[in-house]
C-alpha positions as CSV (number, residue, x, y, z in Angstrom):
1,M,0.0,0.0,0.0
2,I,1.2,3.5,-0.9
3,S,1.3,5.7,2.2
4,T,0.2,9.3,2.6
5,R,3.8,10.2,2.5
6,G,4.2,8.7,-1.0
7,R,1.0,10.2,-2.3
8,Y,1.7,13.6,-1.0
9,A,5.3,13.6,-2.5
10,L,3.8,12.7,-5.8
11,R,1.3,15.5,-5.6
12,V,4.1,18.0,-4.7
13,M,6.3,16.8,-7.5
14,I,3.4,17.3,-10.0
15,D,2.8,20.7,-8.5
16,L,6.4,21.7,-9.1
17,A,6.2,20.4,-12.7
18,E,3.1,22.5,-13.3
19,Q,4.8,25.6,-12.2
20,G,7.1,25.7,-15.2
21,G,10.6,25.3,-13.6
22,G,10.9,28.5,-11.5
23,P,11.4,28.4,-7.7
24,V,8.1,27.6,-5.9
25,P,7.7,28.8,-2.4
26,L,6.7,26.1,0.1
27,K,3.9,28.3,1.4
28,D,2.3,28.4,-2.1
29,M,2.6,24.6,-2.5
30,A,1.1,24.0,0.9
31,E,-1.9,26.2,0.0
32,R,-2.5,24.7,-3.4
33,Q,-2.2,21.1,-2.1
34,G,-3.9,21.5,1.2
35,I,-0.9,20.0,3.0
36,S,0.6,21.6,6.1
37,K,3.8,23.6,5.6
38,K,5.5,21.7,8.4
39,Y,4.7,18.3,6.8
40,L,5.9,19.6,3.4
41,E,9.2,20.7,5.0
42,I,9.8,17.1,5.9
43,L,8.8,15.7,2.5
44,M,10.9,18.3,0.7
45,R,14.0,17.5,2.8
46,D,13.7,13.8,1.6
47,L,13.1,14.8,-2.0
48,V,16.2,17.1,-1.9
49,E,18.3,14.3,-0.3
50,G,17.0,12.0,-3.1
51,G,18.2,14.3,-5.8
52,L,14.7,15.0,-7.1
53,V,14.4,18.6,-6.2
54,R,16.6,21.4,-5.0
55,G,15.8,24.3,-2.8
56,A,17.0,27.9,-2.5
57,S,16.3,30.0,0.5
58,G,15.8,33.7,0.8
59,R,14.0,36.2,-1.4
60,G,12.9,34.6,-4.6
61,G,13.7,31.2,-3.2
62,G,11.7,28.0,-3.2
63,Y,11.9,24.5,-4.7
64,R,12.3,23.3,-8.2
65,L,12.7,20.0,-10.0
66,C,16.3,18.8,-10.6
67,R,15.4,17.3,-14.0
68,A,12.7,17.8,-16.6
69,P,9.3,16.3,-15.7
70,D,9.6,13.7,-18.5
71,E,12.9,12.5,-16.9
72,I,11.4,11.7,-13.5
73,S,9.3,8.6,-13.0
74,V,6.5,8.0,-10.5
75,G,8.4,4.9,-9.5
76,E,11.5,6.9,-8.6
77,I,9.5,9.2,-6.4
78,L,7.6,6.4,-4.6
79,E,10.7,4.3,-4.0
80,R,12.4,7.3,-2.5
81,M,9.5,8.0,-0.1
82,E,8.3,4.5,0.6
83,G,11.5,2.5,0.4
84,S,11.4,-0.9,-1.2
85,M,8.2,-1.5,-3.2
86,A,8.9,-5.3,-3.1
87,T,5.8,-7.4,-2.5
88,V,7.5,-9.9,-0.3
89,A,10.6,-9.6,1.9
90,C,12.6,-12.1,-0.1
91,L,12.5,-9.9,-3.2
92,A,13.5,-6.6,-1.5
93,E,16.8,-5.2,-2.6
94,G,19.7,-6.5,-0.5
95,A,17.6,-9.3,1.1
96,E,19.3,-12.5,1.9
97,E,18.3,-15.4,-0.3
98,C,15.4,-17.3,1.1
99,P,16.4,-20.9,2.0
100,R,13.2,-22.0,0.3
101,A,13.7,-20.1,-3.0
102,S,14.6,-23.2,-4.9
103,C,11.4,-25.0,-3.9
104,C,9.0,-22.1,-3.4
105,K,6.0,-22.6,-5.6
106,T,4.8,-19.0,-5.2
107,L,8.1,-17.2,-5.9
108,P,7.6,-17.0,-9.7
109,M,4.2,-15.3,-9.1
110,W,5.7,-12.8,-6.7
111,K,8.5,-12.0,-9.1
112,E,6.0,-11.4,-11.9
113,Y,3.8,-9.2,-9.7
114,D,6.8,-7.2,-8.6
115,R,7.9,-6.7,-12.2
116,L,4.3,-5.6,-13.2
117,V,4.2,-3.0,-10.3
118,H,7.8,-1.8,-11.1
119,D,7.1,-1.4,-14.8
120,F,3.7,0.3,-14.1
121,F,5.2,3.0,-11.9
122,A,8.5,3.3,-13.9
123,G,6.6,3.8,-17.1
124,R,4.7,6.9,-15.8
125,R,6.5,10.3,-15.8
126,L,5.6,13.5,-14.1
127,S,5.0,15.0,-17.5
128,D,2.1,12.5,-17.9
129,F,0.2,14.5,-15.2
130,V,0.9,18.0,-16.3
């Protein structure tokens, strides 16, 4: 399940894409999106650390995308905010190999499902929503 954190981050990223590339004040985003400024500060810090946005403080400051909207996938945003999107623990990045992997009857299904989810979100760009 995608958390509020992931959904809000996606909304904010779309908002930035809609603003045409100039610096967007946090206060303006908070008003448009109906998200508290305090919560947005936390989200933006994570998006900055993830290399998705950059911020400038002071007069004329705000946030902007680091890349063009057609270069940023929904999957990249969600993975940054949610962590692993793996369906089951044994498929998470860096997971130890399950001792039952060679005889697990359901592993192929989980792998296929993970691939579908990954491809679904990776195939959608911010520009699709602008």
